[in-house]
Phi, psi and omega in degrees: 000143181241121183241131175259139178233130178282109183247024183291336180259034185304328187257009177291167184287299184273300181296325178299319177300317179299311182297315182300321181284325173303311182293319182298313183287320178301322181295337181270326188258346187225104181254003185256329181282142174270124181249129177252120182259115172280114190215168173291154179307320184295342184256015182299331183284348182294317185302308180301329180290341181275333180146167184291345179267012176246136183221137182268138172233106184297136173216105185265015175293141179290139173301142180065037178243164177293324183302322183293338179295341180248322184292322181293310177302323179296317180295319181295322179291317182295325184270357177054049183280153178269334184208143178238130174252116175260106187274006178216046169064002177268108179229091184304133181303336180282357180283092184274061178224155171300145190212150171237133180235138174259121173250103185289325182195177178241036187299325182294332179274329182275332179229064183297340181293345180273352176280153187292331182197175182293327178298320179297322178295317178299318180294317180298315180298314181295319182293317179295318179298313181297317181297317182292321186275322188278327185294155174279331179212141176253129171256140172218172197249003177197160175295329177298314179295324177299316178298320179295318179298316179294331178292321186267337187229139181274080178233153178294140180301326183288349177284343185257125177249127177270119177230110182296150170292163177250189179234133177298135185299336183295337178283344180271347186256130178295120177296156177302148182301324180293329177289320176301315181293320181298314181294317180299319180289319182299319183258010175053053180261092187253345181228190179294136174220150173269135184243137167236139173223138181150183175283173188244030178292160188305323184290350176286346166072033186286336176298318178290330175296320177294320175302314181296320179298319176300317180297320178300315181291323177296328183272007173116347179271056187276005175273350186286152167237159177241123178248126180246118177256124180168152182271181173064021183300329182295340182278349186235075183297338182296334177292318177297320180296321179298320178298315182287333179300323180260007181057046184255013187298341176276348189241350178243126182234134175256111187261359178075193182290141178234140173295157185302323182298319178288320180299321179300324177289316182297321176304317184286332180279337186291144173287327179200144176255132184236132183222086189267035187299147177278338182199133176217138170288328177219296181091076184283320184305320177300323178290321176300318178296317178300315180298335180270357178091011179273137172291143190238135168244125182215178188282154178262027182234167179051224187277353190295319174297324178298317183282317186282334183060222180263016186266005179226158169276119183263135184225161175284113186288347180270359183239104180303325179296320179295320177298314180299318181295322177297316178297315181299319179303312182297322186279336189240337181285127182302127175082347185293321182299317180290324176297317180294323178299313182296316179295322180295317178298319180293319180294316182297332181295343181281351188244120186226126175296322181302311180296319182293316183288328174300322177291321176299316179298323177297320179292323173308311182296320179297314183291319183280352182074031181292135178300000000 
């Protein structure tokens, strides 16, 4: 059997993590299927590193572009694939192959104001509709996302399979003490700090996190610092303005994208991890923080309560005072930080990439009619 996987967003923050783990686990558990990776030219070397049954086919069309509506179907036809997996909801209607599509969330439909223009909204709606209707099976990452898909698209509930994301094993393993010291010294992390990791798009709600951080310092926790890990900071000048509005430029640091090995250390060094997102299809960073032993404060909306269970302090993400109070509870209530750490480690143990990708591989076989 020959399966094509769209790997053009291999280096993205959220979807990239999903793609990288799908490929990593498939390379370990399946040596018989031929996998064709549609990827950027720069990523051609990834396929040979996965194994002899992986092959790269360059496709430099931009994600969410008109060009991909034609280049992907042509590549699938040329490569004679039996099944196509679209891991980020783009499934061109001209792709006349059996297909599995992953719809992580419906954020573009629920928060259209975050898209750059009306054309982007039209494209997102059309792409999601085509993916939902044309695909043979829809994968999604939480029961919350499944409900959202059923709300927006008239598809049978049984067509949608919920497969939770997993956690990279490196977050479960204590880094060497010298690595902990190296990271702390490099980034001058000498006292308690609040950590956020993820992208910095508007729905991540970082302006309210900065508001909450200001309230914490006003209320006496003025020894705290806020560390923000995430790319694209230059695109959101309002975050910088929020920092300067409260004169917090000495206490809030934007460190940009970090490799997982460094992030695993930062999770462990943080006094508390905060993830106040307004909407998530799954929300992987809180689980990574839990697996690393960090106490977590996160939102009480969308999929985050489903994923976090009782292992996080849940707060109203639209209320900076509620965010601040949640952080303060973790930092000041006797024993709460250690209780949250223990609950977080237990909760994170329930999520495994190996188990999830094995289920995805099983669905490939079901859709393709594999014996």
